[in-house]
C-alpha positions as CSV (number, residue, x, y, z in Angstrom):
1,M,127.1,164.5,165.8
2,N,129.7,165.7,168.3
3,S,131.2,163.4,170.9
4,E,129.2,164.8,173.8
5,R,125.9,164.2,172.0
6,S,127.0,160.7,171.0
7,K,127.8,159.8,174.6
8,A,124.5,161.1,175.7
9,S,122.6,159.1,173.1
10,L,124.5,155.9,174.0
11,G,123.8,156.6,177.7
12,D,120.1,156.8,177.0
13,A,120.2,153.7,174.9
14,A,122.0,151.8,177.6
15,R,119.3,152.5,180.2
16,V,117.1,149.8,178.8
17,A,114.8,147.4,180.7
18,P,114.7,143.8,179.5
19,V,111.8,144.3,177.0
20,D,111.7,141.7,174.1
21,L,110.9,143.9,171.1
22,L,110.3,141.0,168.9
23,A,107.7,139.7,171.3
24,I,106.1,143.1,171.3
25,Y,106.0,143.0,167.6
26,D,104.4,139.6,167.6
27,L,101.7,140.7,170.0
28,L,100.9,143.7,167.9
29,F,100.9,141.7,164.7
30,S,98.6,139.1,166.2
31,A,96.2,141.8,167.4
32,Y,96.1,144.0,164.3
33,G,97.5,142.0,161.3
34,P,99.6,143.4,158.4
35,Q,99.2,147.1,157.9
36,K,100.5,147.3,154.3
37,W,102.2,150.6,154.7
38,W,103.0,153.2,153.3
39,P,99.6,153.9,151.7
40,A,100.8,155.2,148.3
41,E,100.8,154.1,144.7
42,N,104.5,154.9,144.2
43,A,107.6,156.4,145.8
44,I,106.9,159.9,144.7
45,E,103.4,159.8,146.2
46,M,104.9,158.4,149.4
47,I,107.5,161.2,149.7
48,V,104.8,163.9,149.0
49,G,102.6,162.2,151.7
50,A,105.5,162.2,154.2
51,I,105.9,166.0,153.8
52,L,102.2,166.8,153.7
53,V,101.4,164.8,156.9
54,Q,103.8,166.8,159.0
55,N,101.8,168.3,161.9
56,T,98.4,167.2,160.6
57,A,96.1,164.3,160.3
58,W,96.6,161.7,157.6
59,T,93.1,162.4,156.3
60,N,94.1,166.0,155.5
61,A,97.3,164.8,153.7
62,T,95.3,162.4,151.6
63,R,92.9,165.2,150.6
64,A,95.8,167.3,149.4
65,I,97.3,164.4,147.5
66,A,94.0,163.8,145.7
67,R,94.0,167.5,144.6
68,L,97.6,167.1,143.3
69,K,96.5,164.0,141.3
70,A,93.5,165.8,139.9
71,A,95.8,168.6,138.7
72,D,98.2,166.1,137.2
73,A,100.8,167.6,139.6
74,L,102.1,164.5,141.4
75,S,105.5,164.4,139.7
76,F,108.8,166.2,140.5
77,A,108.7,168.0,137.1
78,A,105.1,169.2,137.8
79,L,105.9,170.3,141.4
80,D,109.0,172.1,140.2
81,A,107.1,173.9,137.4
82,L,104.2,175.1,139.6
83,S,104.5,178.5,141.2
84,E,104.8,178.3,145.0
85,A,101.5,180.1,145.3
86,D,99.7,177.7,143.0
87,L,101.1,174.7,144.7
88,A,100.2,176.0,148.1
89,E,96.6,176.4,147.0
90,L,96.5,172.8,145.7
91,I,97.7,171.4,149.1
92,R,95.7,173.8,151.3
93,P,93.8,170.9,153.0
94,S,97.1,169.7,154.5
95,G,97.5,172.8,156.7
96,C,100.6,175.0,156.9
97,Y,100.3,174.8,153.1
98,R,102.6,177.7,152.3
99,A,105.5,176.2,154.2
100,K,104.8,172.7,152.8
101,A,104.7,174.1,149.3
102,R,108.2,175.4,149.8
103,K,109.3,172.0,151.2
104,L,107.8,170.1,148.2
105,K,109.4,172.5,145.7
106,A,112.8,172.2,147.5
107,F,112.6,168.4,147.4
108,A,111.6,168.3,143.7
109,T,114.3,170.8,142.7
110,H,116.9,168.8,144.6
111,V,116.0,165.5,142.9
112,I,115.9,167.2,139.5
113,E,119.2,169.1,139.8
114,R,121.2,166.5,141.7
115,H,119.8,163.3,140.3
116,G,118.2,164.2,136.9
117,G,114.7,163.7,138.5
118,S,115.4,160.0,139.2
119,L,114.5,158.6,142.6
120,A,116.4,155.4,141.7
121,T,119.6,157.5,141.4
122,L,118.9,159.3,144.7
123,F,118.2,155.9,146.5
124,D,121.3,154.2,145.0
125,Q,123.5,154.9,148.1
126,T,123.9,153.6,151.6
127,A,121.2,154.4,154.1
128,P,123.5,156.7,156.2
129,N,124.6,158.6,153.1
130,L,121.0,158.9,151.9
131,R,119.9,160.2,155.3
132,R,122.6,162.9,155.3
133,E,121.5,164.0,151.9
134,L,117.8,164.1,152.8
135,L,118.5,166.0,156.0
136,A,120.2,168.7,154.0
137,I,117.0,169.4,152.0
138,H,114.8,172.2,153.3
139,G,111.9,170.8,155.4
140,I,113.2,167.3,155.8
141,G,113.8,166.4,159.5
142,P,114.8,163.0,161.0
143,E,111.3,161.5,161.0
144,T,110.5,162.4,157.4
145,A,114.0,161.4,156.3
146,D,113.7,158.0,157.9
147,S,110.2,157.5,156.5
148,I,111.5,158.1,153.0
149,I,114.4,155.7,153.6
150,L,112.2,153.0,155.0
151,Y,109.1,153.3,152.8
152,G,110.5,154.9,149.7
153,A,114.0,153.6,149.3
154,Q,113.1,150.4,151.2
155,K,116.2,150.4,153.3
156,P,116.2,149.3,157.0
157,T,115.8,152.1,159.4
158,F,113.5,152.6,162.4
159,V,111.1,155.6,162.4
160,A,111.2,156.6,166.0
161,D,108.3,159.0,165.9
162,S,106.4,160.3,168.9
163,Y,104.2,157.2,169.0
164,A,107.2,154.9,169.2
165,R,108.8,157.0,172.0
166,R,105.5,157.0,174.0
167,L,105.2,153.2,173.7
168,F,108.9,152.6,174.6
169,A,108.5,154.8,177.7
170,R,105.3,153.0,178.8
171,L,106.8,149.5,178.2
172,G,109.8,150.5,180.4
173,A,112.1,150.0,177.4
174,Q,113.8,153.4,178.2
175,E,113.7,155.9,181.0
176,R,113.8,159.1,178.8
177,P,113.3,158.0,175.2
178,T,114.5,160.3,172.5
179,Y,114.5,159.9,168.7
180,T,118.1,158.9,168.6
181,S,118.0,156.7,171.6
182,V,115.0,154.7,170.4
183,Q,116.7,154.1,167.1
184,A,119.8,152.9,168.9
185,V,117.7,150.4,171.0
186,C,116.1,149.1,167.8
187,R,119.5,148.7,166.1
188,Q,120.8,146.8,169.1
189,S,117.7,144.6,169.6
190,L,116.2,143.9,166.2
191,P,117.6,142.5,162.9
192,A,118.2,145.1,160.3
193,D,115.2,143.9,158.2
194,T,113.3,146.4,156.1
195,E,110.0,144.5,156.2
196,L,110.2,144.1,159.9
197,F,110.9,147.8,160.5
198,N,108.2,148.7,158.0
199,E,105.5,146.6,159.7
200,F,106.6,147.4,163.3
201,H,106.4,151.1,162.7
202,A,103.0,150.8,161.1
203,L,101.7,148.6,163.9
204,I,102.9,151.1,166.5
205,V,101.0,153.9,164.7
206,Y,97.8,151.8,164.6
207,H,98.3,150.8,168.3
208,A,98.7,154.5,169.2
209,K,95.3,155.1,167.6
210,A,93.6,152.2,169.2
211,H,95.1,152.2,172.7
212,C,98.4,154.0,173.4
213,R,97.0,157.5,173.2
214,A,98.2,160.5,175.2
215,K,95.4,159.4,177.6
216,P,95.7,155.6,177.2
217,R,92.9,153.3,176.5
218,C,94.2,150.3,178.5
219,I,91.1,148.1,178.5
220,G,91.5,145.6,175.7
221,C,95.1,146.6,175.0
222,P,97.1,143.6,173.5
223,L,100.2,144.8,175.5
224,R,98.4,145.2,178.8
225,D,100.2,142.3,180.4
226,V,103.7,143.6,179.6
227,C,103.1,147.4,179.9
228,R,104.4,149.2,182.9
229,H,102.1,152.2,182.5
230,P,99.8,152.4,185.6
231,G,96.8,153.9,183.8
232,M,93.6,152.0,183.1
233,I,91.7,154.6,181.2
234,D,88.9,153.7,178.8
235,T,88.7,156.5,176.2
236,P,87.0,156.4,172.7
237,F,88.8,154.9,169.7
238,S,90.1,157.4,167.1
239,D,90.9,156.8,163.5
240,S,92.8,160.0,163.1
241,Y,96.6,159.8,162.4
242,H,98.0,162.8,164.1
243,D,95.5,163.8,166.8
244,L,96.9,161.4,169.4
């Protein structure tokens, strides 16, 4: 990151209202309980899910994962061996399946060629170094990289996705939240604890489904007393992950 972008990010992070993020976490946890994220049996499934869920609902990603399992293709060796066309057909329910097939194969090839197929070897580095390596892989952006670091490698980083940015804006925690600025606020305000970041992100996602939607459902919101958003809109609850 160049110096001008660094200054801009720090400037955004500095414009913070006195919002107690740990208190927000406590309110969400009391309302919704533990979320037990990421919903996957192992780190490989978690990574595959993080790629497949890009720009789609989680239910679509899980359908694609089920098809990979049925084809015994949920391993880096299997993903690497499949043709791009065959892999795309297997993950068709996830949408953008041709692009996602390229991304999955790029990730599998990278782990095989650079780390002998071992996630333990890939993860055996500092979080900043791991993030740089992940971002260099085709199809891995900041949100997917941070999800892999947090839920796969189990290293502390905050996934500042669109739900988190929306929440921070409505709470008044930032004037113009960006991915980088929300992460900076969390680094400044929260202990670098993997379990905390894991649970906080999962709770924010659930809260975005239950209340903090694009058109907010403020009635019954556990953050209503501390939220600065003026809306009081009662809209139906949705259990979809990425339609908010």
